[in-house]
C-alpha positions in Angstrom: 53.6 113.3 175.7 50.9 114.3 173.3 51.2 113.5 169.6 51.8 116.4 167.2 48.5 117.6 165.7 48.6 117.3 161.9 47.7 120.6 160.1 46.6 119.0 156.9 46.0 115.3 157.1 45.5 113.4 153.9 42.3 111.6 154.9 40.9 113.3 157.9 37.5 111.6 157.6 39.1 108.2 158.5 40.2 109.3 162.0 38.5 110.6 165.2 40.3 113.8 166.3 38.7 114.1 169.7 41.7 113.0 171.8 45.3 111.9 171.4 44.5 108.4 170.5 43.4 109.2 166.9 41.2 106.1 166.6 39.9 104.8 163.4 36.4 106.2 162.6 35.1 102.7 162.6 36.7 101.7 166.0 36.2 104.5 168.6 37.9 103.4 171.8 37.1 106.2 174.2 33.6 107.4 173.2 31.2 104.8 174.6 29.1 105.0 171.4 29.9 108.6 170.7 30.3 109.9 167.1 33.6 110.8 165.5 35.1 114.3 166.1 35.9 116.1 162.9 39.3 117.6 162.1 39.2 121.5 161.8 40.1 121.2 158.1 36.8 119.4 157.5 34.9 122.3 159.1 36.9 125.4 158.2 38.9 124.5 155.1 42.6 124.1 154.4 43.8 127.3 155.9 42.0 126.7 159.2 45.1 127.2 161.4 45.9 130.7 160.0 42.8 132.3 161.6 42.0 132.5 165.3 44.0 131.4 168.3 44.5 127.7 168.0 47.8 127.7 169.9 49.4 126.1 166.8 52.4 127.9 165.2 52.2 127.4 161.5 55.3 126.6 159.5 57.3 129.7 158.5 56.6 129.4 154.8 52.8 129.2 155.3 52.3 132.1 157.7 49.7 134.7 156.6 51.4 138.0 155.7 50.7 140.8 158.1 48.5 143.6 156.7 49.9 147.0 156.5 48.1 149.8 158.4 47.4 152.9 156.3 
């Protein structure tokens, strides 16, 4: 079973997010010399999971309010 993907990790720069192993950035086990995969929070900001279709259901208290149509 896959590990739950953290929405807002405290130190995302310390971990490789490319697979379910979540290796330390200094000790990549599956990359054969590849570089670390960044967490989406590093690329898109703290509200990265609210936009787009990530397949992640945000917690109820953090859902973006629906816009009213005029």
